[in-house]
N, C-alpha and C positions, 0 to 999 in steps of 0.2 A: 495489417495483413501479414507482415513479416513475423511479428511476434506471435500471431495466431498459428502460422505455419511452423514456427520453431517449437512452440509448446504443444502442438497437436490439438489446439482448442477449436471447437466447431460451434456454431450457433445452436445446433440441435444435436441431441444424443452424444454429447461430449464424453469421451472415455474418462472414467474417474481418475486414473493416473495422470492424465493430461491436466485436469483441474488442480490436482494436488501440486504438480510440478509448477504450473503457472502461478498459483498463489504464493508459493515459496519464493520464486524468482521475483515476482511483482513486488511483494512486500519487503524483500531484502534490498531491492534497489530503491524503493520509494522512501526509505529512511535516510538516504544520503543527501538529497538536495536541501531539505529543511535544516538539517544540522549544519551543513556547509554555509548556507545563507545566514543562519544565526551567527556563526563565527565571524563572517565578514561584517555583518551589522554591528556586532559587539566591538570588533576592532575599530570600526569607523566611529562609533560612539566614543570610544576611549581617545581616539586620535583627534577628533574634533571638539572633544569636551562638551558634547551636547547629548540631550536625551534622545532616546530611540522611539519613544511613544508606543511601546508595547510590541514592536515587531519581533524583537529578539525572543521574548517569552512565547509569542504565538508560533514562531518557527521552531523553537525547541520543543514545544508541546506537540507540534505536528510530527517531528522526527521521533519523539518518544512514543506517540500513538502508533506510528507505522512499525516501530520496533515491537510494540505489544502485539500488533496484528501478526507479525512474523512468529513471535513466541507462541501465540495461540495456535497458529497453523502447525507449528512444530510439535505441539502436544497432540495433534490429530494424526499427523503422518510424518514419517522420517525422510530426511534428505540423504541421498546417497553421495558417494564421492564425486561423481560427475556434476551433480547439482551444486554441491558446495564449491567445487572448483569454478563453475560458471559464475556463481555469486561473487566470489573473490575477484575474478577477472572483470566482471561488470563494475564492481566498486572501484577497482584500480583504474579502470578506463574512464568511468563517469566522473570521479572526483576531480581529477585535474582538468578535464574538459569543462565541467561545470564551474570550477573555480576561475579559470581563465575567462570564461564567458561572463561570470558574475562580476569580475573586476572591470570588464569593458562595458557590459550592458546588463545590469541586474534585472531589468524588466523582462528581458528575453528569457532568462532562466525561470522567472515566475510564470510567464506565459507557457513555456514548455512544460513546467510542472503542472500547471492547470490542465493542459491537454493530456498529460500522463494520468492525472487523477480522473479525467473524464473517461479514459480507457479503463481505469479501475472500476469506475461506476458502471460502465457497460458490462464489464466482466461479472461484477457482483450481481447485477440485475439479472443477467443471463443465467448464472449459476442458481440463484434463488428460484427463478422461473422453472428451471429444469428439475430442481429438487421437488418443487411443488406440483410437477406434472407427472401423473402416473404413467408408467411404461418407459420412462427414460432410465438410463444407467444410474444417473445421480439420484433419482427418486428411489430406486431399488436399494442403493448403498447408503444413502445419507438421510432419507426422510425420517427415520426413527432414531438416528444417531444422537446421543446426548452431547451437549456442549461440554467442553473440558472445564474442570474446576477453575482454572485460571481465568477463562472467559466469563464464567458466572460471577466470579469475584470482581474482575475488572469492570464489567458492565452492570454489576448489581442485578444479575438476572435471577429469575426464579430457580430454585433447586431442580425443578423438572425441565428446565430449558433445553431445547434441542440445538443441534449444530446449526440449523437454518436460522434460528433466532440470533445466534452469535453472528452469522454472516450478514443478517439484516443490520445489526449494530455496526459492523465494519463498513457496510455499504453507506450508512449514514455518515460515518466518519469521513469516508472518501469524498462524499458530496460536499461536506464542509471544507475539506482541504482544497477541492477544486475551486470553490467559490472564493476562498481566502486568497489563493494564488492568482486567480484572475483579477481580483481586486487589487492586490499588490502590483500586478503587472500594469494595471490601468493607472 
């Protein structure tokens, strides 16, 4: 609810600027935990001289995927100074907090990320629904918007793919990240 209030996101008739801002903030923060967890798993594997059984690769892949989501969003809309400053502040705040928590209780971080990804899933499902619902601001602005070339290449989309097709791919990614992190937490 706090994130919704901060970003101006509403379940219905969300202003386009609010969605743009929310996606940039969400995706820039979402890339932090996977990369940080992979680093800790990597050091642990080196320290204990034991295999990691694929966690490092999975977590790095998640971090890279989240970074690609951000880059795709940045091809669609620009972030202003305030947004960029907020992203930097969030990363500087989240990284040490997550690092300390991961050292003490890694499962708690994976559970938190699982819930964060669930929030992303709700966000993407809502955005897609609003784009596909005639009469909404998102439908008016984004229903015929073409997907950026980067998204078409990354997701191997049809050359005629729309922005909503790209968002559906990102939604699928977030669903996978949610499930992976809840599995790691368990």
